[in-house]
N, C-alpha and C positions, 0 to 999 in steps of 0.2 A: 504494500500500500504506500502511496506517496504521502507527502506531508501537507497536502491540500486540505485545510479544515472544512471545506464545503463538501468534500467527497463523503458519501454516506458510509457510516461505520459498519463493520461486519455485523450482520444480524438485523440491520435496519430494513424495514419493509420498503420496497420500491413500488409495487403494485400487485394486484391480483393477476395471476397467470391468465385468467379468462379475459382480462382487459386488453390483451395483445392478440390480434387475429392470428390464425394458423393457416397459411403462412402469413407473416407480417412482422411489423416492427413498431416500436414506440420509443420516443425520445423523452429524456428527463433532464431537468435543470435544477441545480441546487445553489444556494447562496448562503455564505456565512461571512458577515461583514463585507469586506471588499473581495473576498475569494469567491470564485465561481467554479462549478464542476458541471460538465455536460456529458451524459452518457446515453446509450440506447440499448435496447434489448430486442433480439430477433428470435422469432419462433419459426422453425421449419422442420418438417418431417419428424416431429416429436422432440427435437432438440431445442434448447433454449441457450442463447449466447449473448453475452454482454460485451460491449466495446465502449471505449472513451470516444466521444463524438468530436474527433479531430482528425483531419486528413493528414497522413504522414508526409505528404508532398508540400502542402501549403499551410497547414495548421488551422484552417478554418473549419467550421461545422460541415458535416457531410450533407445533411438534408438541405434542400433549397427552401424557397419561401412556401412551397406546398407541404413541407414537413415529411416528405417521402424519403425513406432510407433504402428502399429496394427497387430493383428494376421492375418494369411492368410485368415480367414473367415471375417475379418474386423468387428468382434463383440466385441473384447476386446482390451485394451491397453496392450502392452507387454514390459516388461523390458528385453532387449536382454542380459543383464549381468547375470541374474540368473533365467530367465523365469517366474518371478512373473507376474500375470495377474490382471488387474484393470478394473472395469466397466467404460464405457465411460461416462455415464450420471452423475456420482458423484465421480469418481476417487477412489472408495473403492477397496482395495485389496481383491480379491476373491480366490487367490491361490498363493502359494510361501512363502518365508521366512518373508514377511512383513504383514502377516495376522493381521487384526485389525487396520492397518494403512491405510492412503489414500494419494493420490497425492495432492499437494498444488494447489488450484485453481488460475489461472491467469484470473482475471476478464476481459471479452471482451464483445463487443456488435457488432451488425451488423446494419449498416445504409446505405441506398442507395447502396447496393451491396458491401460495404466495411467492412472489419473486423477492428474494432478499439479497442485499449486498453480502459478499463473502469476504 
């Protein structure tokens, strides 16, 4: 875990699993004083994956103004800024200017139908 005081502490509830479509994704923003943390959670094929909402190429949030994190086919994560594509299961860049890089994992877990920070 990083030293960002806005990052949810392990065990903190993020949302109900049912609040995220399958397949689909939802973004979350947290503030603590001047510190900000942005992350998103993806559901696909029974898996649940968390990532920090920051493009490894440019550092900006992945979702554009429409708030969409996935391609139309819901098979890859999309950076709206420059159309980079990332695998859902491991965050690895498969197309775009950040080839060879990957998204930063936001450790999460699912317990009793709730998505929790891990």
